[in-house]
C-alpha positions in Angstrom: -0.2 0.0 0.0 2.8 2.3 0.7 4.5 1.8 -2.5 0.9 2.4 -4.5 0.6 5.7 -2.3 4.0 7.0 -2.9 4.1 6.0 -6.8 0.5 6.3 -7.6 0.8 3.1 -9.7 -0.7 -0.4 -8.8 1.8 -2.0 -11.3 4.9 -0.9 -9.4 3.3 -2.6 -6.2 2.6 -5.8 -8.1 6.0 -6.1 -9.8 7.6 -5.6 -6.3 5.3 -8.2 -4.8 6.2 -10.7 -7.6 9.8 -10.1 -7.0 9.4 -10.6 -3.3 7.5 -13.8 -3.5 10.0 -15.1 -6.2 13.0 -14.5 -3.8 11.2 -16.0 -0.8 10.5 -19.1 -2.8 14.2 -19.4 -3.6 15.4 -18.8 -0.1 12.8 -21.4 0.9 13.9 -23.8 -1.7 17.8 -23.2 -0.8 16.9 -23.6 2.7 15.1 -27.0 2.1 18.1 -28.4 0.4 20.6 -27.3 3.0 18.4 -28.9 5.6 18.1 -32.3 3.8 21.9 -31.9 3.6 22.5 -31.2 7.3 19.9 -33.3 9.1 22.1 -33.9 12.0 22.1 -30.1 13.1 18.1 -30.0 13.1 18.0 -29.5 16.8 20.4 -26.7 16.9 18.5 -24.8 14.3 14.9 -24.4 16.0 15.7 -21.0 17.5 16.7 -19.7 13.7 13.7 -21.3 12.2 11.7 -18.7 14.1 13.9 -15.8 13.5 14.4 -16.2 9.6 10.7 -15.3 8.9 11.2 -12.1 11.1 14.2 -11.1 9.4 12.6 -11.7 5.9 9.6 -9.3 6.9 11.0 -6.8 8.8 12.7 -4.7 5.8 9.5 -4.6 4.2 7.7 -3.4 7.5 10.6 -0.6 7.9 10.7 0.4 4.1 6.5 0.7 4.1 6.7 2.9 7.3 9.5 5.2 5.8 7.4 5.5 2.2 4.3 6.5 4.4 6.4 9.1 6.6 4.7 12.1 4.4 1.5 10.7 3.4 -1.2 12.9 5.0 -4.9 12.1 5.2 -7.1 13.3 2.1 -10.4 13.3 3.7 -11.7 16.3 5.3 -13.1 16.3 8.8 -16.6 17.8 9.1 
C-alpha cells in the first residue's frame, strides 16, 4: 500500500510483490536443500527457524513505514 501511495501506480506494487514472492520461494528452496544435507544439525537450528521469517519481513515493514512518513490523510473532517 505504501508503494502504491507513493508512486500512484498499482503496477509498481504488483511487480515488487512478485519479485518478493520469487525471492522468498528461492530462499525456501535453498533452505530446504540445505536442511536435507544437514539433518544432524536440526535440533540446533530450531531457534533460527523462528528468527528467519522475522528477518525476511522486517525490511518490508520498515520500508513501508519510511514510504508512509509524509503521506497525509486526504479526507476532510466535518
